[in-house]
C-alpha positions in Angstrom: 104.3 86.2 42.0 102.6 88.7 44.2 104.6 91.7 45.4 106.0 91.5 49.0 104.3 93.9 51.3 106.5 96.7 52.7 105.8 96.6 56.4 107.8 99.8 57.0 105.9 101.9 54.5 103.4 104.4 55.8 99.8 103.3 55.6 98.0 104.5 52.5 94.9 105.2 54.5 95.4 107.0 57.9 92.7 104.9 59.6 94.6 101.7 58.8 97.7 103.2 60.5 95.8 104.0 63.6 94.2 100.5 63.7 97.7 99.0 63.3 98.9 101.1 66.2 96.0 100.1 68.4 96.6 96.4 67.6 100.3 96.7 68.4 99.5 98.5 71.7 96.9 95.8 72.6 99.4 93.1 71.8 102.1 94.8 73.9 99.6 95.2 76.8 98.8 91.5 76.7 102.5 90.6 76.7 103.0 93.1 79.6 100.3 91.5 81.6 101.9 88.1 81.2 105.4 89.2 82.0 104.4 91.2 85.1 103.0 88.1 86.7 106.6 86.8 86.8 108.9 89.8 87.1 108.8 93.6 87.2 111.9 93.9 85.0 110.3 94.2 81.6 107.9 96.9 82.7 110.7 98.8 84.6 113.0 98.7 81.6 110.2 99.9 79.3 109.7 102.9 81.5 113.4 103.5 81.5 113.5 103.5 77.8 110.7 106.0 77.5 112.4 108.3 80.1 115.7 108.1 78.3 114.2 109.4 75.1 112.6 112.4 76.9 115.7 112.9 78.9 117.8 113.5 75.8 115.3 116.2 74.7 115.5 117.8 78.2 119.3 117.8 78.1 119.3 119.5 74.7 116.7 122.1 75.7 118.5 123.0 79.0 121.9 123.1 77.2 120.7 126.2 75.3 120.3 128.0 78.6 123.6 126.9 80.2 125.8 129.9 80.9 129.4 130.6 80.4 131.7 131.0 83.4 130.9 127.7 85.2 133.5 125.1 85.9 132.5 121.4 86.1 134.3 118.5 87.7 132.9 115.4 86.2 132.6 111.9 87.8 134.1 112.9 91.1 134.1 109.6 93.0 132.1 109.7 96.3 132.0 106.0 97.2 132.5 102.4 96.0 130.8 100.9 92.9 130.5 102.2 89.4 127.6 104.5 90.1 129.2 106.3 93.0 130.2 109.4 91.1 129.0 113.0 90.9 129.4 116.1 88.8 130.3 119.3 90.7 129.4 122.6 89.0 130.8 125.9 90.5 131.1 129.4 89.3 134.6 130.0 87.7 136.9 132.0 89.9 134.7 132.0 92.9 136.5 132.9 96.1 135.9 131.5 99.5 133.9 128.3 100.4 130.6 128.0 98.6 127.3 126.7 99.8 126.3 123.4 98.0 123.1 122.3 96.4 122.9 118.5 95.9 120.4 118.0 93.1 119.0 114.5 92.6 117.7 113.7 89.2 114.3 112.1 88.5 113.5 109.0 86.4 111.0 107.0 88.2 113.7 105.3 90.3 114.5 103.2 87.1 115.9 105.8 84.8 117.2 109.3 84.3 120.8 110.5 84.6 122.8 113.4 86.0 123.9 114.3 82.5 120.3 115.2 81.6 120.4 118.1 84.1 123.9 119.4 83.4 122.6 122.6 81.9 120.2 123.2 84.8 122.9 122.6 87.4 125.3 124.9 85.5 122.6 127.6 85.5 122.1 127.3 89.3 125.9 127.4 89.8 126.1 130.6 87.9 124.0 132.2 90.6 126.8 131.8 93.1 126.7 128.3 94.6 128.2 124.9 94.0 125.8 122.3 92.6 126.5 118.6 93.0 124.7 116.1 90.8 125.2 112.5 92.0 124.6 109.4 89.9 122.8 106.7 91.8 122.0 103.1 91.1 118.7 102.4 89.4 116.1 99.7 89.8 115.7 96.9 89.0 119.5 96.4 89.2 119.5 98.1 92.6 116.8 98.2 95.2 115.6 100.6 97.9 117.1 102.1 100.0 120.3 102.1 97.8 119.7 105.6 96.4 119.2 107.0 99.9 122.4 105.4 101.1 124.2 106.8 98.1 122.8 110.2 98.7 124.2 110.1 102.3 127.6 108.9 100.9 127.7 111.8 98.5 127.0 114.3 101.3 129.7 112.6 103.4 132.2 112.9 100.6 131.4 116.6 100.0 131.7 117.4 103.7 134.9 115.4 104.1 136.6 117.0 101.0 135.1 120.5 101.5 138.4 122.2 101.7 139.8 120.6 98.5 136.5 121.3 96.6 136.0 124.8 97.9 132.8 124.1 99.8 131.3 125.3 103.0 130.3 122.1 104.9 127.9 123.9 107.1 125.7 125.1 104.1 124.0 122.3 102.3 120.7 122.1 100.4 119.1 119.0 99.1 117.0 119.2 96.0 115.4 117.0 93.4 112.9 116.6 90.7 110.1 114.0 90.4 111.5 110.7 91.8 114.6 112.6 92.7 112.4 114.9 94.8 111.1 111.9 96.7 114.7 110.8 97.4 115.7 114.3 98.4 112.8 114.7 100.8 113.4 111.3 102.3 117.1 112.1 102.8 116.1 115.4 104.5 113.9 113.5 106.9 116.7 111.0 107.6 118.9 113.9 108.7 116.3 115.8 110.7 113.5 113.5 112.0 114.4 111.7 115.2 114.1 107.9 114.9 113.4 108.0 111.1 116.9 107.0 110.1 116.7 103.9 112.3 113.4 103.0 110.8 114.7 103.3 107.3 118.1 101.7 108.1 120.3 104.5 106.6 122.4 106.6 108.8 122.6 110.4 108.2 126.1 111.7 107.4 125.6 115.4 108.0 124.3 117.3 111.1 120.7 118.6 111.0 121.9 122.2 111.4 124.1 122.0 108.3 121.1 121.1 106.0 119.8 124.6 105.5 117.1 124.0 102.8 115.2 121.5 100.7 113.9 122.1 97.1 111.3 119.7 95.9 109.9 119.8 92.3 107.0 117.6 91.2 107.7 114.6 93.4 105.6 111.6 94.7 105.4 111.8 98.5 102.5 109.5 99.3 103.4 106.1 97.8 100.3 104.4 99.0 98.3 106.8 96.8 100.7 106.3 94.0 100.2 102.5 94.2 96.4 102.8 94.4 96.3 105.2 91.4 94.9 107.9 93.6 96.2 111.4 94.1 97.2 111.4 90.5 99.2 108.3 91.3 98.7 106.1 88.3 100.5 108.5 86.1 103.1 109.5 88.6 105.8 107.0 89.2 108.5 109.5 89.1 110.0 111.6 86.5 112.9 112.3 84.3 112.3 112.2 80.6 108.9 111.6 79.2 106.2 113.9 77.7 104.9 116.8 79.6 101.6 118.7 79.2 102.8 122.2 79.6 101.3 124.8 77.4 104.3 126.9 77.9 106.4 124.4 76.1 107.6 120.8 76.4 107.8 119.7 80.0 110.3 117.0 81.0 107.7 114.3 81.4 104.1 113.6 82.4 104.7 111.0 85.1 105.0 107.3 84.2 101.6 106.8 82.9 101.4 109.9 80.8 104.9 109.4 79.5 104.5 105.7 78.8 101.1 106.4 77.1 103.0 108.3 74.5 100.2 110.9 74.4 97.4 108.4 74.8 98.8 105.1 73.3 98.4 103.3 76.6 95.2 103.3 78.7 95.0 103.9 82.4 95.1 100.2 83.3 98.3 99.6 81.4 99.8 102.7 82.9 98.9 101.4 86.4 100.5 98.1 85.7 103.7 99.9 84.7 103.7 102.0 87.8 103.3 98.9 89.9 106.2 97.3 88.0 108.4 100.2 88.9 107.5 100.1 92.5 108.0 96.3 92.6 111.4 96.8 90.9 112.4 99.5 93.3 111.3 97.9 96.6 112.3 94.4 95.4 109.1 92.6 96.5 105.9 91.9 94.6 104.0 92.6 97.9 105.8 95.8 98.4 102.7 97.7 99.6 102.5 95.5 102.7 106.1 96.2 103.8 107.3 98.6 106.4 109.9 99.9 104.0 107.2 101.0 101.6 105.3 102.8 104.4 108.5 104.5 105.5 109.2 105.8 102.0 106.0 107.9 102.1 107.7 111.1 103.2 104.5 113.0 103.9 103.9 110.7 106.8 107.3 111.3 108.4 107.8 115.1 108.6 108.2 117.1 111.8 108.9 120.7 112.7 112.6 119.9 112.4 112.3 119.4 108.6 114.5 122.0 106.8 112.9 125.1 105.3 111.4 123.8 102.0 110.4 125.2 98.6 107.8 123.0 96.8 106.5 123.4 93.3 104.3 121.5 90.9 102.4 122.2 87.7 98.6 122.6 87.9 98.1 119.8 85.3 100.8 117.5 86.8 99.3 114.1 87.9 101.5 114.4 91.0 100.0 117.8 92.1 98.1 116.2 95.0 101.3 114.9 96.4 103.0 118.3 96.6 99.8 119.8 98.1 99.7 117.1 100.7 103.3 117.4 101.7 103.0 121.2 102.0 100.0 120.9 104.2 101.7 118.3 106.4 104.8 120.4 106.8 102.7 123.4 107.8 100.7 121.3 110.2 103.9 120.1 111.8 105.2 123.6 112.2 108.0 123.4 109.6 108.8 126.3 107.3 107.5 125.9 103.7 107.2 128.0 100.6 105.2 126.9 97.6 104.9 127.8 94.0 101.6 126.3 93.0 99.3 127.4 90.2 95.5 127.8 90.0 93.8 124.7 88.7 92.3 126.6 85.8 95.6 128.1 84.7 96.0 128.2 80.9 98.1 127.0 79.3 98.3 124.1 81.8 101.6 123.1 83.3 102.5 119.5 83.2 105.0 117.3 85.0 108.5 118.8 85.3 107.2 122.1 84.0 110.1 123.9 85.7 112.7 122.7 83.1 110.9 124.5 80.3 112.9 127.7 80.6 111.4 129.0 77.4 108.1 129.3 79.2 107.1 132.0 81.7 106.4 129.5 84.5 109.8 127.8 84.3 111.5 131.2 84.5 109.3 132.2 87.4 110.3 129.1 89.3 114.0 129.7 88.6 113.7 133.2 90.0 111.9 131.9 93.1 114.5 129.2 93.5 117.3 131.6 93.3 115.8 133.9 95.9 115.1 131.0 98.2 118.6 129.7 98.0 120.2 133.1 98.4 118.3 133.6 101.6 118.6 130.1 103.1 122.2 129.5 102.2 123.5 132.9 103.3 126.4 132.6 105.8 124.3 133.9 108.7 121.2 131.8 107.9 120.3 128.7 109.8 117.5 126.1 109.3 115.5 127.8 112.0 115.7 131.2 110.4 112.5 133.1 110.0 
């Protein structure tokens, strides 16, 4: 009787292992093509799984930098439904009402979690502000504009319960990374752009003058380019938990395509199919690109001079870099106040998607310093969103 092959054993010849991997990826791609004809769910859940693995690494890395002296209230309920909870981080023993940064996590609209950024939020809170990290419902179980509506509900809750929570309801900042940056930017436009809330169908819950600042890291702001694979789009569905390309250390992810490729296991065509699966799942329509809702979600097309003072950053090797550059240009053209932390295209080592969460690298620490100074200025008691 011939011995049974051990399929779990490592290949004796490396080339055989690489061939087996290529065959497996090819088979998975064929299966993906077939399933995406019927539903976006398999592709969206695959992206979620990849982001979850990277998110766990992010959480562990950021936890090493989490300071002492920060109090956290976990799962404060801000609305109805199981996902309507937030974590609130604040400096221990702080006196007086604090300004509040609402940080929205990334994850390509299909993944990520507030827990992944607990260390980051605690670090910001140690600088003297409260940091709220809301959970929001993910696609494909929930559809656009649910995360926007939940962001507004979280802001309303924080404003309504400001006295109990020790917050100043006149000093809010919205912030986010990757897909969370897109949500934060759209929420800021809802609050400040006349007519935009009506077009989106989500009502603002705070006054424009109380939204003092916006911080946007590595987000997609031109969804038509994302869908077309342009402007870095094919590899840029959002964020939260894949493989970055930062020479300073491991970034949080490299956009959907880069993350799902696992460092090159998936080709560009497969990555584009996954990005489109994510967009289909989020917008709930296979023909999402033809919808008004999809057009409204491209924040770069809907900013005015009333947009809050903004700080934008992106890595020089991030596939989403053109999105941040476009939004910064549109904000300046509109007459809004915008600061940027961009890097030369030839910077080495290159900085990948979500570089800012690599606090072992010089660039991540530089962004944290810029962010702290920006918030100190914009959230100061005398500051207003029209401050110079």
